[in-house]
C-alpha positions in Angstrom: 3.3 -24.6 23.7 5.0 -23.1 20.6 3.8 -23.8 17.1 6.3 -23.8 14.4 5.7 -22.0 11.0 7.1 -22.5 7.5 6.5 -20.0 4.7 6.4 -21.0 1.1 7.1 -18.0 -1.1 9.1 -14.9 -0.1 7.5 -12.2 -2.3 5.6 -9.2 -1.3 3.4 -11.1 1.1 5.6 -13.9 2.3 8.6 -11.8 3.2 6.6 -9.3 5.2 4.9 -12.2 7.1 8.3 -13.7 7.8 9.5 -10.3 9.1 6.5 -10.1 11.3 7.1 -13.5 12.7 10.8 -12.7 13.3 9.8 -9.6 15.3 7.8 -12.0 17.5 4.3 -13.4 17.9 3.6 -15.2 21.2 3.3 -19.0 20.7 4.8 -19.0 17.1 8.2 -19.5 15.8 9.4 -19.2 12.1 11.6 -22.2 11.5 11.7 -22.6 7.7 11.1 -20.9 4.4 11.4 -21.6 0.7 11.2 -19.9 -2.6 12.1 -20.5 -6.3 15.6 -19.1 -5.7 17.0 -20.5 -2.5 20.1 -18.2 -2.7 17.9 -15.1 -2.8 15.7 -16.5 0.0 18.8 -16.8 2.3 19.9 -13.3 1.4 16.4 -11.9 2.2 16.4 -13.5 5.7 20.0 -13.4 6.6 19.5 -10.3 8.8 16.7 -11.8 10.8 17.1 -12.1 14.6 16.5 -15.9 14.1 17.0 -16.7 10.4 14.8 -19.6 9.3 16.2 -22.7 7.6 16.0 -22.2 3.8 15.3 -25.6 2.1 13.3 -27.2 -0.6 9.5 -27.6 -0.6 9.3 -31.1 1.1 11.2 -29.8 4.1 8.4 -27.3 4.8 6.2 -30.2 6.0 8.1 -30.4 9.2 6.4 -27.3 10.6 3.1 -27.2 12.4 1.8 -24.5 10.2 2.5 -24.0 6.5 1.9 -20.5 5.0 1.2 -20.5 1.3 2.4 -17.2 -0.3 3.6 -18.6 -3.5 0.8 -17.7 -5.9 -2.1 -19.4 -7.4 -0.2 -21.9 -9.6 1.7 -23.3 -6.6 -1.3 -23.6 -4.2 -2.5 -27.2 -5.2 1.0 -28.7 -4.5 1.4 -26.8 -1.2 -2.0 -27.8 0.1 -1.2 -31.4 -1.0 2.0 -31.2 1.0 0.1 -30.0 4.1 -2.5 -32.8 3.7 0.2 -35.5 3.4 1.9 -34.2 6.5 -1.4 -33.4 8.3 -0.4 -29.8 8.8 -2.5 -26.7 9.2 -2.2 -24.6 6.0 -2.8 -20.8 5.7 -3.6 -20.0 2.0 -3.0 -16.5 0.7 -3.9 -17.5 -2.9 -7.6 -18.1 -2.2 -8.6 -17.8 -5.9 -6.8 -21.1 -6.7 -9.0 -22.9 -4.2 -12.1 -22.2 -6.3 -10.6 -24.4 -9.1 -9.4 -27.0 -6.6 -12.3 -27.5 -4.2 -11.5 -31.3 -4.0 -8.6 -30.3 -1.8 -11.1 -29.3 0.9 -12.6 -32.8 0.9 -9.1 -34.3 1.1 -8.2 -32.1 4.0 -11.3 -33.1 5.9 -10.5 -36.8 5.4 -6.9 -36.3 6.6 -7.8 -34.1 9.6 -6.1 -31.1 8.0 -7.4 -27.6 8.2 -7.2 -25.0 5.4 -7.4 -21.4 6.6 -8.1 -18.5 4.2 -7.3 -15.1 5.8 -9.7 -12.2 5.1 -6.9 -10.5 3.2 -7.7 -7.0 1.9 -11.3 -7.5 2.8 -13.5 -6.9 5.9 -16.9 -8.1 7.0 -16.4 -11.8 6.4 -17.6 -12.7 9.9 -21.0 -11.0 9.0 -21.1 -12.8 5.6 -20.5 -16.2 7.3 -23.1 -15.5 9.9 -25.7 -14.5 7.3 -24.9 -17.8 5.4 -25.5 -19.7 8.6 -29.1 -18.3 8.6 -29.7 -19.3 5.1 -31.8 -17.3 2.6 -28.9 -15.2 1.3 -30.4 -13.6 -1.8 -27.3 -12.0 -3.3 -23.6 -11.2 -2.6 -21.7 -8.8 -4.8 -18.2 -7.3 -4.6 -17.2 -4.3 -6.7 -13.5 -3.7 -6.9 -11.8 -0.5 -8.1 -8.1 -0.5 -8.9 -5.5 1.5 -10.7 -5.3 0.3 -14.3 -1.7 -0.5 -14.0 -2.4 -3.1 -11.4 -4.7 -5.0 -13.8 -2.4 -5.0 -16.8 -1.1 -8.4 -17.8 -3.9 -10.4 -16.2 -5.3 -13.3 -18.2 -8.7 -11.8 -18.7 -7.2 -8.4 -19.9 -4.9 -10.2 -22.3 -7.4 -12.6 -23.7 -9.9 -9.8 -24.4 -7.3 -7.3 -25.7 -8.3 -4.7 -23.2 -6.2 -1.6 -23.5 -5.6 -0.1 -20.1 -3.2 2.6 -21.3 -4.3 6.2 -21.3 -7.6 5.6 -19.6 -9.2 8.9 -18.6 -12.3 7.8 -16.9 -13.4 4.8 -14.7 -14.5 1.8 -16.8 -15.9 -1.6 -15.8 -13.8 -4.2 -17.5 -15.4 -7.3 -16.0 -18.8 -8.5 -14.6 -19.3 -12.2 -13.8 -19.1 -14.8 -11.0 -16.3 -15.2 -8.5 -15.3 -18.4 -10.2 -14.9 -16.6 -13.5 -13.1 -13.7 -11.8 -10.6 -16.1 -10.1 -9.7 -17.5 -13.5 -9.4 -14.2 -15.2 -7.6 -12.3 -12.4 -5.8 -15.0 -10.3 -3.4 -12.6 -8.6 -5.9 -9.7 -8.1 -9.1 -11.2 -6.8 -8.3 -13.3 -3.8 -10.8 -11.1 -2.0 -13.6 -12.2 -4.2 -12.6 -15.9 -3.6 -12.5 -15.4 0.2 -16.0 -13.7 0.0 -17.4 -16.6 -2.1 -16.0 -19.2 0.3 -17.4 -17.4 3.3 -20.8 -16.9 1.8 -22.9 -18.5 -1.0 -20.2 -20.0 -3.2 -18.2 -19.1 -6.3 -21.0 -19.5 -8.8 -23.5 -17.2 -7.1 -21.1 -14.5 -5.7 -21.0 -11.7 -8.3 -18.0 -9.6 -9.1 -17.4 -6.3 -10.8 -13.9 -5.0 -11.6 -13.4 -1.3 -12.4 -10.2 0.3 -13.7 -10.1 3.7 -12.1 -7.3 6.1 -13.3 -7.8 8.3 -10.3 -7.5 5.4 -7.7 -4.6 5.5 -5.4 -6.0 2.7 -3.3 -7.6 -0.7 -4.0 -11.3 -0.1 -3.2 -13.6 -3.0 -2.5 -17.3 -2.6 -1.9 -19.3 -5.7 -0.7 -23.1 -5.7 -0.7 -25.2 -8.6 0.7 -28.9 -9.1 0.9 -30.3 -11.8 3.1 -33.4 -12.6 5.2 -31.4 -11.8 8.3 -29.3 -8.7 7.3 -28.5 -6.3 4.6 -24.8 -5.4 4.5 -22.9 -2.7 2.6 -19.1 -2.3 3.3 -16.4 -0.4 1.6 -12.7 -0.8 2.4 -9.9 1.2 0.9 -6.4 -0.3 1.1 -3.1 1.1 0.0 -1.3 -1.2 -2.6 1.8 -2.9 -1.4 4.9 -1.0 -2.5 6.4 -4.4 -3.5 3.4 -5.5 -5.6 0.6 -3.1 -6.6 -1.7 -6.1 -7.3 -2.1 -6.7 -3.6 -2.9 -4.5 -0.6 -0.8 -3.8 2.4 -3.7 -5.1 4.5 -3.2 -8.5 3.1 0.0 -9.1 4.9 -1.4 -7.7 8.2 -4.4 -10.1 7.8 -2.1 -13.1 7.5 -0.2 -12.0 10.6 -3.5 -11.5 12.5 -4.7 -14.9 11.4 -1.5 -16.5 12.7 -1.7 -14.6 16.0 -5.2 -15.9 16.4 -4.1 -19.5 16.3 -2.3 -19.2 19.6 -3.9 -16.2 21.3 -5.8 -17.0 24.5 -8.5 -14.4 23.3 -10.0 -14.6 19.8 -12.4 -12.1 18.4 -14.6 -13.1 15.5 -13.8 -16.0 13.2 
């Protein structure tokens, strides 16, 4: 059985996912894609071995799986589309889910599944397992990024933080995952995924550091629970197309999609 896939958004993540599907993943077929500019979307996919149909948003509901790669602002409408059509939806903009938790209840009522890839983070299986055991005392993620990748974010603009000419590492934010998602909607999907896997967006703590010497996006997760203590650091190269995201994010989406049809599944 082949499951069909539609991708909404053909930016740094969506286009690479589309290319991966076009190269071939057993049991999956890319049939449709959409973006703000349909003419550009057709040009981006014209060289594919099997170019997808480029159409408007509503047409994406014909696929078995909808991949959201359009950004936080578009996520509510895309998940709503998946719910109405009873389709499985893979969400790359996990931070937007924290402000739209009602969508999870709607999905449950409609029999729709929302899947959040691990993205640029690792260890979410262990976090989920610890949460199953209860008594999770604390979960924290500290993120170090090049200052340029944090410029223009809502939190930086609202607080008039000058990220130019930084000569030493500085912490520009400490707070909950919910607060981080609002202040850094395009940068902290990892924090949202961690919160959803563990103890929730209000209790999951986030630190964001601007590091002028960083050439990778560095995430360190620490968890303390009755069952386990966990400390994990992952260093991912930024995407050449968008320094706010890691190259690992696209690979995570492709691995998630592969897991939907693979006869062998490891972990979550």
